[in-house]
Structure formats: C-alpha cells, structure tokens
N, C-alpha and C positions, 0 to 999 in steps of 0.2 A: 504493500500500500504506500502510495506517495506521501511524503511528509507534507505538512501544511504550515502556512505562515499566517499570522493574524494580520488582516488588512482592513483599513477603514473603508466603509462602503457608503453608498447613498441610498440604502434600502429604506423605503417608506411605504405607508399605506397608499391606496389610490387617492384618497383625499390629500394626503401629504404630498404625493407626487405632483398633483395639480398645483399645490401651493409652491412646491419646489420650482416648478417651471416658471411660475410667476416671478420668482426671485432670481431666475437665471441659472439654476443649478442643473447640470447634466449628470445622468447616471452612467459613470464610466465603466464600472465592473458589471457587465450585463448579467452575469450568472448569479449575482447576489439576490437573496430572497428577502421578502418582507419579514421583518422581525418584530418590531414594536414601535410604539409611538408614545412619547412622554412629554407632558407639558413642562414648561420652564418653572424653575423655582422662583420664589418671591424676590430673592436677592438679585435675580437677573432681569426682572421685568422692565426696570427702567432702562437698562442697557439695551435690551431687545427693542424697546420702543425707539431708542435713538438710532440704532443700527438697522432697523427694519428687518429683523431676522424672523424666519418662520419658527413654528413651535416644535417641529419634530427633531428628535435626537438621532444622530447617526449611530448605527450599531455596526461593530466590526464583525467580520466573518472570516472564513478560511479560504486560502488559495494555495495551490501546490507550489513547492519550491521550483519545480520544473517550469511552471507558468511564470513565476517570478523572474527566473533566469532569462527566459525568452523576452519578457517585457523589458528588462534592463539592457539586454543586447540591443534591442531596437532604439531605446532611449539614448543609450551611450553613443551609438553610431550617429544618430541625428544631431545630438548635442555636440559631438566632436566636429561635425561639419560646420556648424555655426561658429564654434570657437576657433578652429584652425584658420578660418577665413580672415579672422582678425589679425593673425600673427604671421601667416606664411608669406605675406607680401612685405612685412616690415623690413626685412633685409634685402628686398628687391627694389625698394623705392629709388635708390640712387641710379640703378640701371634704367628704370622706367623714366626717371627725370632726364637722364642723358639721352635716351632714344627719342623722346618726344620734345626735348629741349624746353622743359616746362617745370623748372624747379619751383617757381613762384606759386604753382597750383598743385604741387605734389601732395600736400596734406589732404586734398579733396579725394584722393584715391582711397584713403581711409575714412575720411569724414562722410563721403557719400554713402558708403556701406553702413556706417554707424547711424547716419541720419535716417535713412529709409527703414533700417532695422528698428530704430528707436521709436519713430512715430507710429509704428504699427503694433508695438507691444500691447498697449491697452486694448486695441481693437481685436487682437488675436484672442484675448481672454474671453471676450463676448462671442466671437465667432465659434470658438471651441465649445462654448456652452450651448449655442443654438444649433450648430450643425454636427456636433460630435467631435471628439478629440482626434479619432483616426482619420476622418476625411480631411480635416483642416491640416493635420500634420503631413499627410501625403501630398496635399496640394502645395504646401510650403516647400517640400523637398523638390517637387517638379519645377517650381519657380526658381529655386536655387540652381538647379541644373541648367536651365535656360540662361540665367544671368552669367553663370560661370563660363559657358561656351562663348557668349558674347564678349566677356572680358578677354578671353584667350585670342580672339580674332580682332580685337580693337586696333584701329589704324592711327588713332590720334588720342590726345588726352581727353577731349570732350566725350568721345565715344566710350573710352574706358571708364570715365566717371559715371556716365549714365548706366553703363553695364554693371558697375559696382553697386549702384543704387537698386537695380533690379535684383541682383544677388542678395542684397540686404533685406529685401521684402521677404524672400524665402528664408534667409537666415534668422530673421526675427521669429518666424514660426517655429523653427527647430529649437530655438533657445527657450522661448516662452512655454511651449507645449511640454517640454521635458519637465520643467518645474511644476507645471499645473498638474500633470499626471501623477507625479510623486505626491503632491498635496492631496489629490483625490484618494490616494492609496494608503498612506500611512498616517497614524496619529502624530501629533505635533512633536512629542518628545523623541520618537523614533526617526523623525525625518532627518535629523542631523547626520545620522549614519549614512543615509541614502543620498542626501545632498553631498556628503563627502565623496561618494562614488563619482557623482557628476563633477565635483571639484577636482578629483583625480583626473578625469577625462579632460577637463579644462586645462589642467596643468600639463598633461601629456600633449595637448594641442599647442600649448604655449611653448613647450620644450621643442617639439618636433617641427613646428611651423617655421621659426626663424632658420633652423638648420637646413630643412628641406628647401625652403624658398631661396636661401643664400646659395646652397649648392647648385640648384637648378639654374639660378641666374649666372653663377660663375662659369659653369661647365656646359650649359646648353643655352637657353634663352629664358627670360623672365616669364614668358607666356606659359611655360610648363608648370609654373607655380599655380596656375589655374587649371590646366588640363589634368593634372595629377589627382584632383579632387573628384573628377567625374566617375571613375570606377567606385570610389567610396560612396558617392551619392547614390549610384545605382544599387549597390548592395544594401544601403540603408533603406531605400525605397522598398526593396523586396522583403527585407526583414520586418519592416513595419506592416506591410501588406499581409504577411502570413502570421505574425506573432501578436499583433494587437487585435483584440476583439472589436468589432464594429459596435459603436454605441449609438443606437437609434434614438433620435429625439422626436417627439410629436410635433405636429404642425406642418403647414405648407411652406415651401421655399419662400414664396412671396411674403407670407406672414412673418417668417423669421427675419427676412431682409428688412422689413419695416421696423423691427425692434432694434436694429443696429443704429447706434448714434452716429450717423454719417456726417451730420452737420458739425458735431463736436470734433470728430476725427479730422475733417477737412480744415476746420479753424485751427486746430492744434498743429497740423502739418504745415499749413501756410505760415503760421506765426513763427515756428521754429526755423523754417527755411529763410524767411525774411530777416531774421535776426542773425543767423549763421553766415549768410552770404556776405553782408558788409563787414562782419568780423574777420572774414578771410581776405576780403579785398582791401580793407582799410590800410593805408600806408604803403601798399604795393601797387595795385592796379589803379587805385584812386586815392587822393588825399582824404584824411579823416573828415575834413570840413567840406568835402564836395557834396553837391546836392544829391547825388546818387546814394552815397553812404547814409546821409542824414534821412533821406526819404525812406529808404529800406528799413532803417531802425524804427522810424515813426510808424510805418505800416505794420511792422512786426509787433510793436507794443500794442497798437490798436487791436490787431487781430487776437493777440494773447488776452487782452482785456475782454474782448468779445467772447472768447472761448470760456473764460472764467464765469462771466455773467450767464452765458447760455447753459453751461453745465450746472450752475447753482440754481437757476430759476426756471428753465424751460425744458431741459432734457428729461424725457420720461424715464429712460434707463441710461444715465450718463456713463461714458467710458472711464471717467475719473471722478467718482462721487466725492463731494466735498466733506462728507461726514468723516471720512478717513483722516482728514487733516485736522480734526478736532481732538485726535488722540495723540498725546505727547510722544509716546514711543514710536508710532508710525512716522511722525514728522522727523524725529531724530534719525531714524533708520533710513528714511528716504534721503536725508542730507548725506548720511554715510554712503549710500549707494552712489549718489552723484559724485562725491569726492573719490570714492574707489574707482569709478569709471575714468575720471580725469587723471588720477595718479597712475593707474595701471596702463591705460592705453597711451597716455602721454609718455610714460617711461619706455614702454615696449617699442614705440615708433621712433623716439628720438635718441635713446641710448645707442642703438646700432649706428645711427648717423654720426654720433660722437666718435665711436671707435673707427668708423670708416674714414671720416674726414681728418681727425686728429692723429690717429695712429697709422693710417694708411692700410687698415685691415680690409680684407676682402669681405664680401657679403657673408660667406660661410664662416670666416673667422669671427666676425662681429656677432653672429648667431651663437657660436660656441662660447664667446665671452659672456653672453647673456645667460648662460646655463645656471650659474649659481642662484640668480634671482628666481628662475623658473622652477628649479628643483626644490628650493626651499618654499616656494609658493605651493607646490604640490604637497610637501610634507606638512606644512602648517594647515592647509585646507582640510586634509584628511584628519589630522589630529584634532582640530577644532570641532569637526562634526561629531566625532566619537566622544569627546569630552562633554559636549553639551548633552548628548544622549545619556551619558552615564550620570551626570550631575543634575540634569534638569534645569540648569541655570545658564543664561546667555549674557546677562549684563556684564559680569566681570571679564568675560573673554572678549566682548566687544571693546571695552575700555583698554584692555591689554593690547588688542590688535591695533586700535587707533593710535596708541602711544608709540608702538613700534613702527607704525606707518609714518608717523611724523619724523622719527629719528632716521629711518631709511631714506625718506624723501630728501631730507636736508643733506644727508651724506652723499647721495648720488649727484647733487648739484656741484660738489667740490671736485668731481673727477675731471682730469685734464691730462695734458701730455706728460706731466711729471708724476702722475700717480703710479704707484707700484702695482704689480699684479696682485699682491696681497691685499692692498687697499681696495682694488676693484672687486675681488672676490668677497671680501668682508662687507663692503658697503652694499653690494648687490644682494648678498644673502640677507642682510637685515631688511632691506627693501622688500625682498621676496616673502619673508616671514610676515611682515605687516600686511602685504596684499593678500596672502593666503588666509590669514586669520579673518580678515574683513570680508572675503569673498562670500562665504556661505553663512556668516552669522547674521548679517543684516536681514536676510529674507526670513530667517527663523524668528527674529525679533518682531518683524512686521506681521507675520502670520499668527504669532502668539497674541497679537493685540486685537484681532478681529474674529468674527464668527466663521465657521467652516463654509457656509454658502457664499461668503465673500472671497474665498481663496482664489478662484480664477482671476477675478478682477484685480485684487490686490497684488497677485503675482505678476500680472501684466504691467501694473504700475511700477512694481519693483524693478522689472527688467528695463522699463522705460527710463527710470531714474538712473540706473547703472550705466546705461548706454548714452544718455543725454550728456552725462559728464564727459565721456570721451569725445562725443560729437562737438561739444563746445570747446573743450580743451585743445584739441588738435589744431583748429584754425587760429585760435588765439596764440598758441605756441608758434605756429608757422609765421604769423604776423610779427611777433616779437623777434623771432630768429632772423627774418628777412630785414627788419628795420635795423637791428643791432649789427648784423653782418655787413650791411651796406655802409653804415657809419664806421665800423671798425676797419673795413677795407680802404675806405677813403682816407682815414686817419693814419693807418699803418703802412699802406702801400699805394700812395697816390700815383706813383709812377706807372702802375699797371692800368689805371683808369677804369677799374671795374667796380661794380657794386654787388655782384653776385657771382658764385662759382659752385659748380656741382661738387659734391663730396668726392666723387671718383676722379675729379680733375685736380684736386689739391696736390696729389703726389707728382703731377706733371709740371707744377709751377717751377719757374727758374729757381735754382738753389739759393740764390742771394735773397729771394723774397719768400722762400718756402716757410721759414720759421714765423715770419710776421703773419702770413696767411693762416697758418695753423692757430696762432694766438687769436686771430680775428674770429675764426670759426669756433674755437673753444669758448670764447666770451659770449658769442651769439647763442650757442647751444645751452650754456649754463644759465643765461638769462631766460631762455625758453622754459627751463625746468623750475625756476624759482617760484612762479605762481603756485605750483603744486604744493610747495611747503606751506604756504598760507592756508590753502584749502585743507590740507591734512591737519593743521593746527586747529582750525575751526571745528572739524568733525570730532577731534579729541575732546575739546571743551564741551561740545554738545553731548557727547556720550556720557559725561559725568552726570547729566540730568535724566538719564534713563531710569524709569521705574523698574525695580526688580520684579521678575516674574518667575514662578515655578512652573515649568512645563509639565503638563499631565501626560500620562501614557495612555489616556483614553481619548478618543476622537469625539469632540462635542460640537454640535452645531449651535447650541443655544447660547454660548458665551465664550468670550475669549479666555485666555489662561488666567490663573489665579495670581493676583498681586501679592507679593510676599512682603512681610514686615521687616525682613532682614535688612 
C-alpha cells in the first residue's frame, strides 16, 4: 500500500463550494472528498468581517507520496524555467550590448522580462482561481516557449526587448503558479519545507544560469542562452500535462472572463511602464528636465493614482485588495519583497559586469566568481525553510536575514580592482546568505497574516512585489552607471573623447589609458550598487516592527495565524 502524506484541501459542502466560488477559491486537489463544515469562533468574527472570509474550514486529507513526487517534479521544472531566465543572460549582457551596439539600453533586456512578469503576477492568481491551476500553468509555459524562440532569433535590440517581454508573460505564470499550488496543498507551518525545495531550485537556476549563459556566449553565441531552455520547457510542459490533475471550475468562459479585473490590470501595467521608461531614459536618451521624461512621470503617477482609486472603490473583485495593506505584517513583508527583488536582481546583473569590465574576466569566469553568492543563497534558503517549519516562528529569521542582507549589500559595493579573491568570496557569501534567508521567508510571513481563501491573490501580490523591485532597480542602476561612467571618462581620460564603453572593450583600450578607464568603470558600477544599501537598511528597520506569529500545523480558512505574546 502506498504511503500517504497529509495535505490541505479545499473540501467543502455544496453550499460551501458555492460560497467558495464567490470568494474566488478553486478546488485544486480534485480527488478530495467533502469532510465537514464548521462555523468560525467568536474571536475570529471581527477579523472575518474585515477580510470577507467565508465560514467553512479547510480539512486536510491524504495523498500518496508517489503523487506528491510527481507534483513536485512538475512544479520544480516550471519554476526552474522562470528562475533561470532571470540569470542565464546576466553574463551574456556584454556580448549582447556589443553585437547590437546598445549599451545604453542593455538593462531593458532584463527589465522587460521582469516588467511583463511582474505586472501579470496579481492577474495570474485570479486566472488560476477561475480557470484552474493546470490550464493556466500550461498556457504560461506555451507563452514562455514562444517568447524564448523569438529572443533567440532577434535581429536588433528592440526586437529582443519585446521578445523578452513576451517571455516574461509566460515566466510570470510559472513563478506564481508554483507558489499558489504549494499554498493550496500544505498547511502554513509545513510550507517552509516545501518552499525550501523551490528555493533550492531557484538557487540551482541562479548557480547554473550565469555559468551556462557565460559559457555559451564565450564559446558559441549568446543566442544559445535562449535556445538551450527550449528542451527544458518542452519537458516541463509534458510533465505538467501528465502529472497535474485537471481542476475543473464551474461557470462559463465568458462569465469567468467578466470576473477578471481587466481595468485594474491595465491601469497597473500602464502606470508601471510609464514610470519605468523615463527612469531608464533619464540622463541618457533625454535630459531629466525634458518634456518627454516629465510627461511620462506625470502620466505614470496619474495612472497609478487611478489604479488605487479604482481598486479601492469600484473593482468588484480587485486584483490587489486594499484590505491586505491594513495588516502590518503584510505591509512589512511586501516592502521586504520589493527590497529583495532590487538587491538580488541588481546584484546578479551588475556584479558580473564589474568582474568583466574591471578584471577583464570572460562571461564564464564572471559567472564562476559569482558562485559563492549563489551557493550560499541556496544553503540559506533551504535552511530557513526547515527552521521555520521546525520552530513555527518566522519573525526572528526575517530580522536575521534582513540584517545580513544589509551587511552583504554594503560589502559588495566596496569590490574593485584591488580586492583580493578572499574578499570577493567573503563579501559575496555574506550577500548570498542574506538573499537566501529573505527569499522564502517573506511569503510565509505574508501568508500567515491572511485567510486561506486569500492565498492565491496574496501570493500573486507577493510575486509582484518581489519582481517590481528588480524591474525598478535595474533601470535606475543603469541610469546611475551611465551618468557616472560618462563623467568619470570625461574627467579621467579626456583624450579619448568618449562617454561610454562596452565592458568587453575595456581590455582593448590603449595601455596608457587602461588603468584610468578601469577606475572610471569601477566608480560607475559601485555607485550603481549603493542605492541597494539604503533599501536593505530600510527593510531591516521595518522588520523590527513585525508582529510575532506562531505558525499552526493545521490548515485554516477562517483566520490567519495566531499572534504570539512573545
């Protein structure tokens, strides 16, 4: 007889199932049976009224370990696809910039992916609820495949940026749905262990991405950094098709589409784009005081304000319910997600450029030098998940992670041409531990603060916050780097008459000017990393105000986790 494992389900009575649909909850594990229905206790009535939760309680049942293994195989593969796409091109950026002669817009290769991925995260939570996890996940993988093919055949920078945006639409689904399915499946206290598995997959993608991308760029062409993902995507699609049970949801397609907050999604997308474009263009393509930059910022702020008003007052089923932002712990963890995204993606994209421009390393060598950060990221992520599951506490580990993240971020800004290999390994290791601890802890803190029926939506917002940090940080860092680099080159090597230079071309500079160019690049990249220090400091201070919670090993829909008096 096959062994079984306890898993949380969405088993309810017929009446409760109708009520569940009203609040947007989908039954993921289709073979689960109706067990019981229980009214909320008095102590939770006020909370339920404010959160709009239904009355039924989720009851866990059993599923075989064989089924569990198949499920996680599919989830791990799909999550790996979204995660490695963030890192595999990091060490290829210098080659791409050189081929297309477009250093000033190189950050958009990463930003376009993160942007499209980010703005769809909240929407994926709703789509998965209405149309079923399996259908939406398979659709996301197909979009990812199409976008990846287009990236590989891109003939210029605009085509590559657009193709990366298409890939991000699919990548957002693979990322969000993995977390959502785990939230469907396990009680809050056990989730840390299984989030740790995804954290390990994320770390594996972080480790292998720069190495594979750098090696392909050095020995073949950078296009293979995209082509190599296609077989993995095909395997992931087949595994999901055969290993995930279809979760049928009632209602017509038209009726479900009407329930999607399309206006809110479009307002959010338009506002983010209008704010990020001038952030990337300012100081490079256009002066900061130009009408184009100012107009885009004004339009972005107006659209963002319109989004907030619409979500708060008019949206029947908002993609970003404002009631979540009335809870202290969710606000602090959302801030932590934003900062983690900025610090992680900002570091992964710009540290390899530092090694390539300052030390003359190849793309492969710069990826190898990044290994200490990525390996410790993996170890800390897995350790954090298991510690939280064992102790049932998340607050002390978030504070520890945030404090180490501050130290690591400050240290990596000091790396330069005179840094020893020991300093590089040590500083990057501390940075990696901080990123690893923060990666999986914020989502646990967020999910512990809301009811179970809110998990898909809150998980989508978590992914949105994490990726918007990277999407905002990359163009800001690129702007800072270009402005400082131009000034440094004019001050240090006016005889060259240049304001920009590709990292791969630094080694070809006339020897009498080489050291000055290296110093100019070092200063520019260090300034690009400095804003991350301030962000990390802010999230550490905010983490001190988290309310302690004791994570339960039971899966409850009626209330968030118990607040501890410790």
